[in-house]
C-alpha positions, 0 to 999 in steps of 0.5 A: 198365632194369637193376638197375644204373640204380636207385640212380642213378634213387632217389639223394637221393629224401627218405623220411620214416620215423616210428615206433618206433625202437630200439637193437639191442645185440650182445654177441659172444664165445666160450664157453669155461668153465662157470659155477660158479653155475649149469649155464650157460656163461660167455660171455667177450665179445670185441666189443659193437656197437650199431646202429639197430633198428626204424624207425631201421634201416629209415632207415639202410638207406635212407640206405646205399641212397642215399636221403635218410632223415628219421627222426622218433621218440621216444627217452629221455634215457638212454646208450641214447638216445645210442648210438642218436643216434651210430649214426644220425649215422654212417649219415647220417640226418637224424634229428629225435629227440624226447627224452622225459624219464624214458622209457628208450629201447627196446633189444634185446641179444643175446649171441652165441656162434660164430654162435648167438644165445643170449639176448635181453634187452629194455629200455625203455618202450612206454607211451604218450607224454606229451602234450607229446611227442606234440605235438612229434612231430606237430608234427616230422612235419608240418614234414618234410611241409612240406619236402616228401617222396617217400615216408612209411615208418611203422614200427609196432611196438607201442613206443608211438611212434606213436598216433591223433595221428600217424594223424590228421596222415597222414590230413589230409596224405595228399595231400602223400604221394606214397607211403605204406607201413606196416610194422606189427605191427598194420596194421588201425589204419592201413587208414583212413589209406589206405596204398599198400603194406602189409608185414606178416610171415606171423606179422602177416598171422595176426593180422591174419585172426585165425588160427592160423600153424600152419594153413598148415603147410608151405604158407605162401605158397599160404596167403597167396595163398589169403587175398589178397582178405581180406588186402587188405580188412582192410589197407586197400591196394592192395598187400600184400607178406607176408614169409616169412623164409626163404621170400621173400615174396609180394605181393598186388594185385587187378590182377596175380596174385601176385608171388612172390620167393625168399630165400637162407638165412643163419644166423638171427644175420644176419637180424636187420633184413632186413625193414627192408632189404626194406621200404627198398628197396621203398619207394625202388623204388616212389618211383623208379617201378618197377613193383611186380613189379620192385620187389618183386624189388629188395626181395628182393635187398636183404634178401638182400644185407643178410644176407650179412654174415660176423658177427652183427649188425643187417642193412643192405644198401648199393648195392654189396651190391644190385648185387653180389646182383643180379649186376651188381656190378663184380667187378674191382679197385676204384680207390683212390678208390672204396675210400676211399668204400666203407671210409668207408661201412663205418665209418659202419655200425660195421664192423671193416676187415681189410686184407691184401696179396700177389701171390696169384699161384696161389691154393691151399689155404693162401691160402683158409684164411688169407683165411677166418680173416682174414674171421672176424677182422673185418666187411670183409675188404680184398685188395691185390694186387700189380700184374704189374709189382711181382710181376716186381720182387718174384719175377723176370721169370718170374712173374706166372703169372697176370695181375693181372686174372685173380688179382683175379677169383679173389679177388673170387669167394671169399665171405670176400673184399669189396673187392680193389684193385691196387697198383703200388708194391712195398709197401702202404704208401700204401694202408694210409694211406688204409684206415686198417685196424683189423687188418693181417693176413699170412699165411705165415712172417712175425713182425710184427717182420718187417713193414715196414708194421707200425709204420705200421699201429700208428701209425695205431691198428691191430693187426698179426696173423700167420697160418700157412699149412698146411705146404708150401703156397706158390705157389713150391712149388706152381710147383716141383711142377708143373715137377718133375711131383710131384703133391701135397705131402708129407702133414702130421701129422693133429694139424694138422687144418684150417688154421682150426683150426691156424693159429698167431696171432702179434699185436701190439697198438698 
């Protein structure tokens, strides 16, 4: 079995997620001045996005990975509840939400400046649900179990969305649940239900053992292994996966040696919800009969893939991201059909699509600078590359120097690039019509009015923006210097600094 085989094995697997669903909000901007009323920066909000959080994000990750996610949760009859519904609809989650009149939906909003979370403010009610709502919740969970499930995930984060009535139902119906995974701030009340896997964080494991997390010091993984017997007994499960954020995870069982997985570092503002991706992938892998140790590795890969976004937000891992992190994604160009499917998946997650095109015959510093800046202007960067025949028509019979296959491979290796597609025409207009980018970017000495495709982009509701290269950095000049035997371009003024700081931006709006 390879990682590539897994999505097909778990595709369509029905996972019932029950628990505390909440709304994640991200207010992203730049602090350019100080407040007059207090010694604090003023954040000029440039972008506000919403995503499912808690149990809702677990369901979103299951759907993004190709499973069938059924979410049962209680929410308020308020604007945040409506926002959460819309995000779940966009993510393809089969949500069966219980509206509770007078209750405020749980919401966590973050103010982010320059990748740094400055403040988080939480809203919503966490008290017990009214009896009528509890009855509706239990009946909805029972109906979902009657339809048949491959797994159940409980997300109990102290939000009041699950209680003894839900536990009693799952205990009675335990025989109808092939796989039960519990992700809870306090796993102890769930021990009697008989979960197959419990996934506490390190802090939650410490609370389970009633000890101070500081006792472990820098030896968190070793400390978890030493406490294995007690953790397994208290959790009431044959397997316990203790997540260690930047240090990965340790998976404990009575039958085999502990399994250790390792994380890749990511900015803190990119790791929100990574645990949900971990739980979702772990559940799908186990439901597909993947051995526990391998399933743990898949879960860690999903958490890593989910945190690789280039902008702050709630972490979500899809199939392509999982395979890419696992080293088994296709690093070549996407077909137009696959690109449209990928864009559709991104849009369901509320991501901003940036599109650019060019020959990229000899990749140089000017290209890298402008592509990096373009990626920072959105969530997904798509590059359309001229085919070899197209380059010859545009640049002459001696070009391209590098084949389309090589040019695509180099571009796809850049961290700022998400998708590459090759087009045969001299203009990317057909691709633009298919992708409908939110932002169309060109690099070089263009002005928006000089770009033939600008009108089309605006007609489709997008924005056009141009970024300057560094002076004297272009493929034509680079090839000329190589042929002339010149080793370097003329020095440019130190005042210009780094290309990401000095590029002049010209934009037009629809």
